[in-house]
C-alpha positions as CSV (number, residue, x, y, z in Angstrom):
1,C,-10.7,-28.2,-37.8
2,H,-9.7,-28.3,-41.9
3,G,-8.9,-25.0,-42.5
4,I,-9.0,-23.7,-39.3
5,C,-5.8,-24.4,-37.4
6,S,-3.0,-26.9,-37.8
7,Q,-2.9,-30.4,-36.6
8,S,0.4,-29.6,-34.5
9,Q,-1.6,-26.4,-33.0
10,I,-4.4,-28.8,-32.2
11,S,-1.6,-31.1,-30.3
12,K,-0.3,-28.4,-28.7
13,I,-3.7,-27.1,-27.2
14,E,-4.6,-30.8,-25.9
15,K,-1.3,-31.0,-24.6
16,G,-1.5,-27.7,-22.7
17,I,1.5,-26.0,-23.9
18,I,-0.5,-23.0,-26.0
19,Y,-3.9,-21.8,-25.5
20,P,-6.4,-21.1,-28.1
21,S,-6.9,-17.6,-29.2
22,S,-10.8,-16.4,-28.7
23,I,-11.0,-16.0,-32.7
24,L,-10.3,-19.2,-32.8
25,L,-11.9,-21.0,-30.1
26,Y,-15.0,-18.9,-32.0
27,Q,-14.2,-20.5,-35.6
28,L,-14.1,-24.3,-33.6
29,S,-17.5,-24.0,-31.9
30,E,-19.4,-22.2,-35.2
31,R,-17.1,-25.7,-36.9
32,L,-19.1,-27.9,-34.4
33,G,-22.5,-26.3,-34.1
34,I,-21.7,-25.2,-30.5
35,D,-22.4,-22.2,-28.9
36,P,-19.4,-20.0,-28.7
37,N,-20.6,-18.9,-25.2
38,Y,-21.0,-22.2,-24.0
39,I,-16.7,-22.8,-24.9
40,F,-15.7,-19.4,-23.1
41,A,-18.0,-20.3,-20.1
42,L,-15.7,-23.3,-19.9
43,T,-12.6,-21.9,-20.1
44,K,-13.3,-19.4,-17.6
45,N,-14.6,-22.1,-14.7
46,K,-11.4,-23.8,-15.6
47,K,-9.6,-20.4,-14.7
48,I,-11.4,-20.3,-11.7
49,K,-10.4,-23.6,-11.0
50,Y,-7.4,-23.0,-11.1
51,I,-7.0,-20.1,-9.2
52,E,-8.8,-21.5,-6.0
53,N,-6.5,-24.5,-6.4
54,V,-3.6,-22.5,-6.3
55,K,-4.7,-20.4,-3.1
56,C,-5.4,-23.4,-1.3
57,V,-1.7,-24.2,-1.8
58,M,-0.3,-21.5,-1.0
59,R,-3.1,-21.5,2.3
60,D,-1.1,-25.3,2.4
61,C,2.2,-23.5,2.5
62,V,1.4,-21.0,4.8
63,K,0.0,-23.4,7.6
64,Q,3.3,-26.1,7.2
65,K,5.2,-22.9,7.3
66,Q,6.7,-23.5,3.5
67,Y,7.5,-19.9,2.8
68,N,10.3,-20.3,0.2
69,E,7.7,-22.3,-1.3
70,L,5.0,-20.0,-0.7
71,Y,7.1,-17.0,-2.0
72,E,8.2,-18.8,-5.6
73,I,4.3,-19.8,-6.0
74,V,3.8,-16.3,-5.5
75,K,6.2,-15.1,-8.0
76,K,5.1,-17.2,-10.7
77,E,1.9,-16.3,-10.1
78,K,2.8,-12.5,-10.2
79,N,4.2,-13.0,-13.5
80,D,1.2,-15.5,-15.3
81,D,-1.1,-12.4,-14.4
82,N,-4.1,-15.2,-13.6
83,F,-5.2,-13.4,-10.3
84,Q,-7.6,-10.6,-11.6
85,S,-10.1,-9.8,-9.6
86,K,-9.5,-7.1,-6.9
87,E,-9.7,-9.9,-3.9
88,D,-7.7,-12.6,-5.8
89,K,-4.8,-9.9,-6.4
90,Q,-5.0,-9.1,-2.1
91,F,-4.6,-12.3,-1.8
92,L,-2.0,-12.4,-3.8
93,L,0.0,-9.6,-2.3
94,W,-1.2,-10.8,1.4
95,H,0.6,-13.9,0.9
96,E,3.6,-12.0,-0.8
97,A,4.1,-10.1,2.3
98,I,3.5,-13.4,4.7
99,A,6.3,-14.8,2.8
100,I,8.7,-12.3,2.4
101,Y,8.5,-11.7,6.5
102,Y,9.3,-14.9,7.0
103,V,12.2,-15.7,4.4
């Protein structure tokens, strides 16, 4: 990755401390001879899996009546802005309402 980014950046990306920009992903894919669309698809799939996992945890909180924990998750996700689609935003708002009602 010489000339594209520093070793410390690579380490931070590997540890999940920072996320690479789309420009960096493109440059790395070019250097590695990989189709950039493949890398972008991987990152999109990772985000989709993350959202589905968070939804599962939120549903479990409701089932187990852990409304304080649910509220904390909702607050975090609203700040992180991962829930972008209309359906995901609706899911988040619905669970926020449930948490507020019971807390």
